[in-house]
N, C-alpha and C positions, 0 to 999 in steps of 0.2 A: 689964872683967869679963864673964865668961861666963855666960850664962844657964842653967838646969837644962836647956830645951828645946835649944839648941844644943850643950850638953855631950853630950846623948843622941845626937842625929843626927850630929854631926862626928866621922867616924871616920879623919880624917886625922892624921897622927901629925907631929911635928916632925921634920925631917931628922936631928937628934941622936939621936933615939930609935929603938930597933929594936924596941921592944915592940908588939905586937898591941893593936887596940884591945880594950876588954872586949867580951864575947859580947853584952852586953843592946845595945850600940851598934849593933851589926852586925845584930843581929835587929829593932831599930826601923827601921833603914834599909830591910831588906827588906821589912817590913810595910808601910812607906810606898809602896814600888814596887809590892805588890801591891795596896794600895788603889788607886793611880793607875790601874793596869791595869784593876782591876774597874770605876773609874768611866768610862775609855774604853770598855771593853766595853758599857756601858751606853749611852753617847752613840751607838754604833753601832747597837745594838739599837732606839734610840728612832727613828733617823734612817733606818735601812732596814728589815730584818726580820731574824728568826730563821728559820732554815730547817726542813723537815720533822724534821730529827733532833731538835729541839726537842719538837716535837709528839708525837714518838714515845716522848720520855723523860718528859714530863709523864705521858703515859698509864702508862707503868711505874709512876712513882710514885704515880699516883693508885689503882692497884689493889696497890702495895707500898709504902706510906709509910716504912719504913724504909730505903728506897734512896736515898741522897744524890743529888741533881741531877746534879752534877758527876761524880760516878762512873758515873751512868746513861750521860751523854753519853759518857764515856771508853769504856764497854763496848759502846755500839753503833757508835763511830765508823768503825772500820775496815769493818765490814759495810755501813756507810751509805755512805760516801764512794767505796767502790769500784764502786758502781753508776754512777758519773757520769762515770769515765773516757773512755768513747768521746765525751761530748758537751760536757765541760770540760776537756780535756787541757790546755790552753795555760793556763787558769787555775791548774790544779792544779800543773802544773811551776812557776808564778811562785810558789806560797805554797810549794813546798818551797825553792825559791831564797831566799825571805823567811825561811824556817827555818833556812838555812846549807848548804844543799846547792848552791852555787855553779853546779855543772855540770847542774843539774837540766832535762830537756828534755821527760820524759816523765810522764804522770800518775802511774805507778807509782813514779817519784822521791817525790813526795808521800805516798803509801801507805807507802812505806818510811821517810821522815823521821817519820811520824805515828807508827808502830811503835817507831821507834828512840826517840823522845820518850818514848813510853809506858814503853818498857823504863828508860831513864835515870832515870824518877821512881818507878819501881818499882810501877806500876800496871798493868803489862801482863798480868797473870795474874788480874785481876778478872773474875768472870763474873756473868751475871744470876742463874744458879743458886744463888749464894751467898746472895741476897737472896729465894729462894724462888720466882722466875720458873720456869714450867714450860712444856715444849712445848706442851700443851693449852691454856695461855693465850693463846699468840700471836695467834688470830683476834679474841678481844675486845679485846686490848690494842690491836691495828692498828684496830679500828673506832674504840675509842674516840680514837685519834689523829686521825682523819679527822673524826669527828662533832663533837669539842670544839675542835680546833685546825686543821682542815683548810685553813685560810686559809695557814698557814705553808708547806704544800707547794708553794705557787705561786711560792716563792722559790727553789725547788729548780732545778738546771739541766735537769731534764726530770722529766715526770710520772712518779711512781711508782705502779705499780698496787698493789692492796690485797695481792695474793699477796707482792709484793716487800717490802712493809712486814712483813708475817709473817715473810719470810725473814731480813730484816735481826735481828729479834728472836730468831728461833730460832737464827742462827747467833752469838748473842751469849750464849746460855745456857750 
């Protein structure tokens, strides 16, 4: 006897059947994978630390509460990570390889993989300006990031200066 739960999550088909599983089965399976990824990410954040990117995004959301946290992280990611290419090149190349770029050897390979992933997900055109962030806001947002969550910047590959934090925001508008 098949339970309701196993019927929803079992997307295998018998060899004699050529029919695709119902879309609800696939969606449940994908939702479970996202939930697991979210849980594992929480473990990582608990056992290690977030980086300054999170501090910047939380400051952005503090001033612009309609800005979803994940979208904010996406929008500042390219401007943020490119600042570490000179000091974290080997780590960035390793991340690119983990993202599927088997021949990655340079930090630019990670930045390219990040941009490609954003494009594939249809989020590459998101801009902070779409949520009301203006260039004249950069200073107060950068200051808020450092004052309220400055400890997260200690996890960065190198110290970011205040002007660089402002530039990350500015480049993402």
